C-alpha positions in Angstrom: -0.2 0.0 0.0 1.4 3.3 -1.3 0.8 6.6 0.0 -1.5 6.8 -3.1 -4.3 4.6 -1.1 -3.4 6.4 2.1 -4.7 9.5 1.2 -8.4 10.0 2.4 -8.0 14.3 1.8 -7.9 13.8 -2.1 -3.8 15.3 -1.5 -2.5 13.9 -4.4 -5.2 13.5 -6.7 -3.8 16.6 -8.5 -0.7 16.5 -9.8 1.0 19.5 -10.7 -1.3 21.1 -7.8 -1.7 20.7 -4.1 1.2 18.5 -1.4 3.7 16.2 -2.5 6.2 15.4 -2.5 7.8 18.6 -1.4 5.2 18.5 1.8 3.2 15.3 2.1 1.0 14.3 4.7 2.6 12.2 7.7 -0.1 9.8 8.0 -0.5 9.1 4.5 3.5 8.0 4.9 2.6 6.1 7.9 3.0 1.8 6.9 5.3 3.3 3.7 7.6 0.5 2.5 11.3 0.9 3.1 13.9 -0.2 0.2 17.3 0.6 0.3 19.3 1.0 -3.0 19.4 -3.0 -4.1 16.0 -3.4 -4.2 15.5 -5.1 -0.3 12.8 -4.5 1.6 14.0 -3.1 5.1 10.6 -3.2 6.8 7.9 0.2 7.0 7.9 3.5 8.7 5.0 2.8 12.0 5.7 6.4 13.5 7.3 9.9 12.8 9.3 11.3 15.6 8.5 14.9 16.2 11.6 17.3 17.9 8.7 19.7 19.2 11.3 22.2 19.8 12.1 22.7 16.7 9.1 21.4 14.7 10.4 19.6 12.7 10.7 15.1 11.9 13.7 14.1 13.5 12.8 10.1 13.2 10.8 7.8 11.4 10.4 4.2 13.6 11.6 1.8 11.0 10.1 -1.4 11.2 11.9 -4.9 10.5 11.8 -8.2 10.5 9.2 -10.6 12.5 5.3 -12.1 11.5 2.7 -9.4 12.5 4.4 -7.4 15.2 5.7 -10.8 16.1 9.7 -10.5 16.8 10.0 -6.9 15.1 12.9 -4.7 15.9 12.3 -0.8 16.1 14.3 1.0 14.3 14.7 4.9 14.2 16.0 6.4 12.0 16.9 10.4 11.2 14.9 11.5 9.1 17.3 13.5 6.7 18.4 9.4 5.8 15.6 8.6 4.4 15.0 9.7 0.7 11.5 9.3 -1.3 11.2 7.4 -4.0 8.5 9.0 -5.3 8.8 6.5 -8.9 7.4 3.1 -6.9 5.8 5.2 -3.4 8.4 4.3 -1.4 11.4 5.4 0.9 15.1 4.7 0.4 17.8 3.8 3.4 21.0 3.8 1.9 22.2 0.5 4.7 22.6 -3.1 3.9 20.3 -5.3 4.7 22.5 -7.3 7.2 24.4 -3.6 8.9 20.3 -3.0 9.6 20.1 -6.4 11.2 22.8 -5.0 13.5 21.8 -1.5 14.2 20.8 -0.1 17.4 17.4 -1.0 17.4 14.1 -1.1 20.6 11.5 -3.3 20.6 7.4 -1.8 21.2 7.7 -2.0 25.0 11.2 -0.5 25.9 11.5 2.3 23.2 14.7 4.4 24.0 15.2 8.6 25.8 15.4 9.9 22.3 15.6 13.3 24.2 19.3 11.9 25.3 22.5 13.6 23.6 24.4 10.7 23.1 21.7 7.9 21.8 20.5 10.8 19.1 24.5 11.6 18.2 25.2 7.6 17.9 22.5 7.0 15.9 23.1 9.6 13.6 26.6 8.8 13.8 25.4 5.1 12.6 23.3 6.2 9.6 25.7 9.0 8.2 23.0 11.4 9.0 23.7 14.9 9.1 22.2 18.0 11.5 22.6 18.0 15.5 19.0 16.9 16.2 19.6 18.0 19.0 16.7 21.4 19.0 15.1 19.5 21.8 17.1 18.6 24.3 18.2 21.5 26.3 
């Protein structure tokens, strides 16, 4: 299912008008598939984490593995590490599938403290993401 299928408000019906792809509705992107550049499916987006201080999207929470939510691992991926592929209606993350298996992750019952600057720095470093991402942390 792509963001076009989740567009209940008709935001993307007209080409050249309205939002997308420069501005997209977060609700339509939740559930979007994530692939790497080798065309391997890495998972799908479960949630977006907003930096309430800056008003920017800090992370996309990616689900990887598991069946029907059981055994899945979650990853906070810096939003600027993702690229929207409008041709295939999905996100692209430049990370090898085997590397992602060893990425810092968490399960749905044990979320990390995403406001911790050392945690945020480690995540940005792992994905090679730019920016500080620390505007909400004072």
